N, C-alpha and C positions, 0 to 999 in steps of 0.2 A: 504494500500500500504506500503510495506517495504521501509524504508528510504535507499537511495542509499549509504549513508556514512557507513552503516553497512555491505555492501557487499564488498568482496575483488575485487581489480582491476583485470580484466580479459583480457588477451591477447590471441586470438585464436591460435597464432603461438608461438612455442618456440623461444627464442631469437637466438638460433643457426640457425634458418631459417629467422626470422624477421629482424635481423640486416644486414646480407649480402644482402637480398632483398631490404631493404630500402636504403642501401648504393649504390647498383647497380642502383636502380631507380633514386637516386639523381644524381649520376655521369652521367648516360645516359641523364637525363634532361638537365644538364648544358652543356654537350658536344654538344647535339643537339641544344641548345640555341646558343652556340658559332658559330656553323656552319651556322645555319639559319640566325642569325643576321649579320654575316660577309657577307653572300651572299646577303642579303637584302641591306646592306650598299654599297656593291660594285655595285650592279645593279641600285640602285636608287640615289646614290651619297649622301645619308643621312650620316651625320658624325657618324661613329661607336662609338666614345667616348660618344655620347649622349644617348646610349642605356644602360648605367650603372644602371639607375633606374629600368629597367626591370630585369636586372641581380640581383640586390639586392632584388627585390620583389620575385624572384625565390628562393633565399636563405631563406627568411622568410617563404615561402610556404613549402620548404623542412623541416624547423624546426617544423612547425605545423604538417605536416604529419608524420615526424619521431617521434614526441611525441605521436601522435595518435597510431602509430604501436608499439613503443618500451616502452612507459610509463616510461622512465628513462632519466633524463636530461643529465647524463654523456654520455649516448649513443647518444643522440641528438647532444651533443657537438662534439663527435667523428665523426658523420656523417657530420656535418657542416665543421669541419676542414679538414677531409680527402677529401671531395668533393671539397673544396676550393683549396687544394693543387693540386689535379688532374686537376681541371679546369685551375688553374694558370700555369700549365705546358703543359699538353696535349691540353687543350682548347686553350691556347695561340698559340701553334704550329698550330692548325687547322686554327685559324684566320690569323696567319702569312702567311700560305700557300695560303689561299684564297685572302689575300691582305690587308684588313684594320687593321690587327693586327701588321703590320710591324712598328717597331720603328727604324727610320734611325740611331740614335746615341745611340743605346742600348749598354751598357757596362755590363760585368758580374755582377758588383755590383748593377747597376740599375735593372737588371733582378731579382737578388736575393731579393732586397728590394720589388719589385713589387710582387713577389711570396709570400714573408712573409706577406705583407700587405693584399693580397687577401685571404690568409689562415685565417688571423685574422678576417677580415671582415666577411667571411663566417661563422666562428665560432660564432661571435657575433650576426649576423643576424639569424642564426639558433636558438640561445637562445631566441631571440625576438619572433620567430615563436612558440617556445615551450611555452613561457609565454602567447601568444595569445591563444594557445590551452587550457592551464589551465584556463584562464579567461572564454573562451567560454564554456568549460566543466562545470565549476562552475555555470555559468548562467543556463545552461541546467539542471543541477542537482537540482538547487534551484527551477526552474520552474516545474520540475517533482514532487517535493514534495508538491506542492500546488494543 
């Protein structure tokens, strides 16, 4: 059996296709998450703010999948940050319209801080997902050599 480390990394799609598809999938996932979680919170009375754990888990999964498809940490970082920015603006608008995303005393500076924080969190959590992918891929590669 040929060791995996001697084989080049293979991505079946060129980055000109893989990056936009990965980004679009990540954005679609997070906007759908925002809409579904806002509807769930409104219908059940469950506190919307308590769903942050699932939101953060989605960003880790996005980082994992982005690393799988893109094989470049810089692009994973970009997917995380761009998705976070879009979710913090368009996603927040969706939840605001549905109901639970409304913040009664929101000021422009508080909104800007929240958008910046969500973008940074998404960036960092996507990196964690990429690290988990690398760890998992390393385990699989080592087990394939034995």
